[in-house]
C-alpha distance (Angstrom), angle and dihedral (degrees) to the residues before:
residue distance angle dihedral
M1 . . .
S2 3.78 . .
A3 3.75 133.5 .
E4 3.74 125.4 -104.7
D5 3.79 96.2 -90.1
A6 3.79 89.5 65.2
G7 3.79 83.7 81.1
T8 3.77 134.0 -101.4
P9 3.81 125.1 -69.4
D10 3.80 90.1 -112.6
E11 3.82 93.9 62.2
P12 3.84 119.5 92.5
Y13 3.80 104.4 -91.1
A14 3.82 93.0 -130.5
D15 3.81 88.9 62.2
R16 3.80 91.8 51.3
I17 3.82 99.9 55.0
R18 3.81 108.1 107.0
T19 3.80 117.1 -159.1
D20 3.80 97.5 167.3
R21 3.81 96.4 71.1
P22 3.82 133.4 37.1
V23 3.80 116.1 -96.7
S24 3.79 121.9 -152.7
A25 3.82 97.4 -128.9
R26 3.81 92.0 50.5
V27 3.81 94.4 46.5
W28 3.81 88.1 49.3
D29 3.80 88.7 51.9
Y30 3.81 89.5 52.0
W31 3.81 92.1 51.3
L32 3.81 89.9 50.3
G33 3.80 91.5 52.8
G34 3.80 95.6 -106.1
K35 3.80 128.5 145.3
D36 3.80 103.9 -135.4
H37 3.80 102.6 96.4
Y38 3.79 140.8 86.0
E39 3.78 134.9 -121.0
V40 3.81 91.6 -97.0
D41 3.81 88.8 57.3
R42 3.80 93.0 48.7
I43 3.79 91.0 49.7
A44 3.80 91.7 51.0
G45 3.80 92.6 43.3
E46 3.81 92.7 50.4
A47 3.81 92.1 45.9
V48 3.79 92.0 53.7
A49 3.82 92.2 42.6
R50 3.81 91.0 52.8
Q51 3.78 90.5 55.1
V52 3.82 94.4 38.0
P53 3.83 111.7 29.8
G54 3.82 90.2 -177.0
I55 3.80 95.0 62.9
V56 3.81 94.1 89.9
A57 3.80 90.7 50.3
A58 3.79 88.8 50.3
A59 3.80 91.4 54.3
R60 3.78 92.2 47.8
T61 3.80 95.9 46.3
D62 3.80 89.5 49.7
R63 3.80 88.5 55.0
L64 3.79 91.5 47.9
F65 3.81 89.5 50.8
L66 3.80 88.1 57.0
G67 3.79 90.7 56.4
R68 3.79 95.9 46.6
C69 3.79 92.3 44.7
V70 3.81 95.5 49.7
R71 3.81 91.7 46.2
H72 3.81 90.6 50.5
L73 3.79 92.3 48.7
T74 3.79 95.0 48.7
A75 3.81 101.0 36.3
D76 3.81 100.8 34.6
E77 3.81 106.0 24.1
G78 3.81 101.1 33.4
V79 3.80 95.4 -125.6
R80 3.79 112.9 163.3
Q81 3.82 102.2 172.6
F82 3.80 128.8 67.1
L83 3.80 132.8 -176.0
D84 3.81 105.9 -165.3
I85 3.82 110.6 -169.7
G86 3.80 119.2 -172.5
T87 3.77 91.1 25.6
G88 3.78 98.6 175.1
L89 3.77 124.2 -159.7
P90 3.81 115.9 -29.6
T91 3.79 114.4 -99.2
A92 3.79 137.0 156.3
D93 3.80 115.2 -45.2
N94 3.76 103.1 15.0
T95 3.80 117.9 -174.4
H96 3.80 94.7 -89.7
D97 3.82 92.4 47.0
I98 3.80 90.7 55.9
A99 3.80 97.3 40.3
Q100 3.80 96.2 45.6
R101 3.80 92.9 49.8
V102 3.79 86.6 62.5
A103 3.80 98.4 32.4
P104 3.83 114.7 13.4
E105 3.80 91.0 -164.4
S106 3.82 92.4 64.8
R107 3.80 117.3 128.3
V108 3.81 120.2 -148.1
V109 3.80 131.5 -173.2
Y110 3.81 118.0 -166.9
V111 3.80 123.1 -157.8
D112 3.80 128.8 -167.2
N113 3.79 137.2 138.5
D114 3.79 98.4 -154.3
P115 3.82 106.0 115.2
L116 3.80 92.3 -145.1
V117 3.80 89.7 56.9
L118 3.80 87.5 52.8
V119 3.82 89.9 53.3
H120 3.81 89.1 55.8
A121 3.80 96.3 37.7
R122 3.80 91.9 110.1
A123 3.81 86.7 75.2
L124 3.80 87.5 59.6
L125 3.78 94.1 49.5
T126 3.78 98.9 65.2
S127 3.78 109.4 109.6
S128 3.76 142.8 170.5
P129 3.80 112.0 -97.5
E130 3.80 89.9 -111.4
G131 3.81 95.8 51.5
A132 3.80 138.1 45.4
T133 3.79 140.8 -134.6
D134 3.79 131.9 -166.3
Y135 3.81 137.2 177.5
I136 3.81 126.1 -141.9
D137 3.79 121.7 -162.8
A138 3.81 99.8 -144.9
D139 3.80 143.6 119.3
V140 3.80 122.2 -111.5
R141 3.81 86.6 -126.0
D142 3.82 88.0 70.5
P143 3.82 102.3 58.8
D144 3.81 93.0 160.1
R145 3.80 91.0 61.0
I146 3.81 90.3 47.4
L147 3.79 94.5 49.9
E148 3.79 93.9 45.1
Q149 3.79 93.6 52.4
A150 3.81 95.4 38.7
A151 3.80 89.7 57.7
A152 3.81 88.3 71.6
T153 3.82 88.8 70.0
L154 3.80 105.9 19.3
D155 3.80 128.5 61.7
F156 3.80 106.4 -136.1
D157 3.79 90.5 -164.1
R158 3.81 87.8 71.2
P159 3.84 128.6 58.4
V160 3.79 116.5 -75.1
A161 3.80 128.0 -169.8
L162 3.80 110.4 -136.5
M163 3.83 109.4 -153.3
M164 3.81 118.2 -165.0
L165 3.78 106.8 164.3
A166 3.82 122.5 175.5
L167 3.78 87.7 -13.2
L168 3.78 115.8 102.6
H169 3.80 94.4 59.0
L170 3.81 84.1 68.0
V171 3.81 88.1 63.8
T172 3.78 101.6 73.6
D173 3.81 99.2 -175.2
D174 3.82 111.1 85.9
G175 3.79 93.4 -155.1
E176 3.80 91.3 53.3
V177 3.80 91.1 50.3
R178 3.81 90.1 53.5
R179 3.81 91.5 47.4
I180 3.80 92.8 50.6
L181 3.79 93.8 47.8
R182 3.79 93.9 45.6
R183 3.81 92.9 52.4
L184 3.80 93.5 47.0
V185 3.80 96.9 42.7
D186 3.80 92.1 46.2
A187 3.81 88.6 57.8
L188 3.81 93.0 54.3
P189 3.81 118.8 91.7
P190 3.82 119.2 -123.4
G191 3.80 111.7 -81.3
S192 3.80 92.0 40.7
Y193 3.81 122.6 126.3
V194 3.80 136.7 -133.6
A195 3.82 120.6 -153.9
L196 3.80 119.3 -170.1
S197 3.78 136.9 174.4
H198 3.78 122.0 -172.9
A199 3.81 141.3 170.8
C200 3.81 107.4 -96.2
V201 3.79 117.9 -145.7
D202 3.83 91.7 -160.5
V203 3.81 87.0 80.8
E204 3.83 110.8 78.9
A205 3.80 92.8 -140.3
T206 3.78 89.8 58.7
R207 3.79 92.8 62.8
V208 3.80 90.5 51.9
A209 3.81 92.2 45.5
V210 3.79 94.4 49.1
E211 3.80 92.2 48.8
A212 3.82 91.3 49.0
W213 3.80 92.4 46.6
N214 3.79 95.1 46.8
D215 3.82 89.6 49.9
S216 3.83 92.5 52.6
S217 3.84 96.6 86.5
T218 3.79 89.3 -105.6
P219 3.81 117.5 159.6
H220 3.82 86.8 -145.6
P221 3.81 110.6 68.8
I222 3.79 118.4 -170.4
K223 3.78 130.4 -135.9
A224 3.78 112.7 -160.7
R225 3.81 116.0 -155.7
T226 3.78 134.3 -157.0
R227 3.77 123.0 -99.4
K228 3.81 89.3 -106.8
E229 3.79 90.4 51.9
I230 3.80 90.5 49.8
E231 3.81 90.5 49.0
A232 3.81 88.2 51.4
L233 3.81 89.1 60.7
F234 3.82 85.9 70.4
T235 3.81 94.0 54.2
G236 3.81 110.3 147.0
L237 3.79 92.4 19.7
E238 3.81 130.6 99.0
L239 3.80 110.1 -114.0
V240 3.79 115.4 -136.2
E241 3.81 116.4 -134.1
P242 2.99 130.5 -60.3
G243 3.83 87.6 30.4
V244 3.81 122.3 -152.2
V245 3.81 108.5 -10.0
S246 3.78 140.6 144.5
C247 3.81 107.2 -69.9
P248 3.85 96.9 -109.4
R249 3.81 88.7 55.2
W250 3.80 95.8 56.8
R251 3.83 103.9 101.1
P252 3.82 93.5 -44.1
E253 3.79 122.2 -149.8
P254 3.82 135.5 167.7
N255 3.80 114.1 -64.2
P256 3.82 137.7 179.1
W257 3.82 93.3 -108.3
G258 3.79 96.0 54.0
E259 3.78 129.8 -127.6
A260 3.81 116.3 -27.2
Q261 3.76 130.1 -157.1
E262 3.79 120.4 -126.4
T263 3.78 108.1 -55.8
M264 3.77 133.5 -155.3
T265 3.81 93.5 -108.6
F266 3.81 115.9 83.8
C267 3.78 124.8 -167.1
G268 3.76 144.8 -174.7
L269 3.79 144.9 177.4
A270 3.79 125.2 -144.2
R271 3.79 138.1 178.9
K272 3.78 127.2 -132.9
P273 3.82 105.5 -123.2
L274 3.78 118.2 -104.9
G275 3.79 90.2 -134.8
G276 3.80 94.6 72.7
A277 3.76 145.7 -70.7
A278 3.77 119.8 -9.9
């Protein structure tokens, strides 16, 4: 997900790709070992990693949380619809890859406004014959646009899992974060789920990382929040155990990167009550 000065979704995507400044999705791709980034992103990513050695682990544990969360939702909770906002650049085991391995009929809509993600969106649009995927070029700050277009693929009369990983710390205004969440959650039927991950300022390394990132000439400044503030994002929803925790501590299981210590990214999953709106 990119900030507003990345351009608007109605501009030609080629005109919106910025190669003179680091972009969050591309730096994230670099930390995950991907190939879809530029020298300016590598420079920024290495500068932050030198100051905060745990930043790469944070990116990886956030990605591993995505996998565990989607598998839990499909295998254990029977969810078959996902709205993944702030998708980032395609990599191994995207949301639809994970969900459709468990339930081939799963339907997934991706949302991002980074023009480079749009270039690679075809990798997100592969689907099992039984299921469906779609990609929406939109900003999280325009939830009405997202919901309107997502309705072409998702049935909002049935449970939907809203995935917003490493996204809301890119929205620095607390009131805007609450407005976005309220509009999106209100549109979800009871029995739906909300999964979030967010930079947590309670971890000392986070404060260093945020300062380094915000000093890197990025157009996408970050605002880390406390664990209590992250928990408050789930207000009105029923948190799933173990609640809001550092990503490696959310239902851990073996992974290709090995065991990680507590990282600066915290996460949680919550259910919209069956009794009515959150």
